[in-house]
C-alpha positions, 0 to 999 in steps of 0.5 A: 401478489404473493408469488410475484413478491417471492419471485422478486425476492429470489431475483434480488437474492441472486443479484446480492449473491452475485455482487458479493462473489464479485466483490470478493473476487475483486479484493483478491485481484486488487494486488495484481491489478495494482502492480500492473497499473504501477508498471503501466503508469509509473505512479508507484512512488518508487524512485527511478534509479536511472534518474539524475537525482539518484546516486548509488541508491541515495536521493541527492539534492544540492543544499541550495536547491532544497526549498525552505518550506514545510509539508505535513505528511500524515501516516494512516492505515486503512483496515482490511476486514479480511486481514487480522494483523495489528498494523499501525504507523510509528508516527501519526505525522511528520513535518518534512522539507521537500528534498530531504530524506526522512525515516519512519516505520510501521508496526505489525503483529500477527495475532493469529495461530498461523504463519501469514504473508501480507502485501501492503498497498499504498495510496496517497492523497491528494492523488496529484502529489503521488508522483512527488512522494518518492520511497527510497525504502519501503516494506510495500516493495516486498511481501511480509511474512510473520509467524504466529504472534510475531511482530515487526517494525517495517521501515519506510524512507522517503523524500518529497521532491522539490517540485512538490506543489507550493499550494499544497501543504499536507498529504496523507500516506495510507497503507492497506494490508492484504492477506496473500498466504493462500495465494502464495500457497496456491502458486507454490503448489502450481509450480510443484505440480508443473515440475 
């Protein structure tokens, strides 16, 4: 009985270690997987610069086509336990009208003693409205580097397109920051070794 219990505990421990390693690996693969998914589906919330609603990088809607209704956009942060930065939205929510351009920002601070590089990954709920939320300018388009103790106000300009579903009156935009420092260092080292 005792030996079978030990065998069971060893087997369980092995599975837990395998699971933990798998989850750790998945967290590192999340950013590249997100980028591949966005390219494949077009659901990244970025403005299609070839579309008829964009003129010289600015979203233009004739005033008579702007719906006379309001949508609440909530801004949120999902904290990644492996990312020590202080990260929060400037506004908790904004009342916006579809078709009009709005600006806000997120505050970030690197409280560590080393220079770090971060990548922000957005998510929108309910997911059905993600295609209607257009980012004109977003810190999530690029990786962000902060030196020890450095702070940054990271800009976000967006518009909700006029086709936004009439029965939905609220959406939540959430960002999660991922630490890309080691990955970037590894990529630079690989490029040096090749060259």
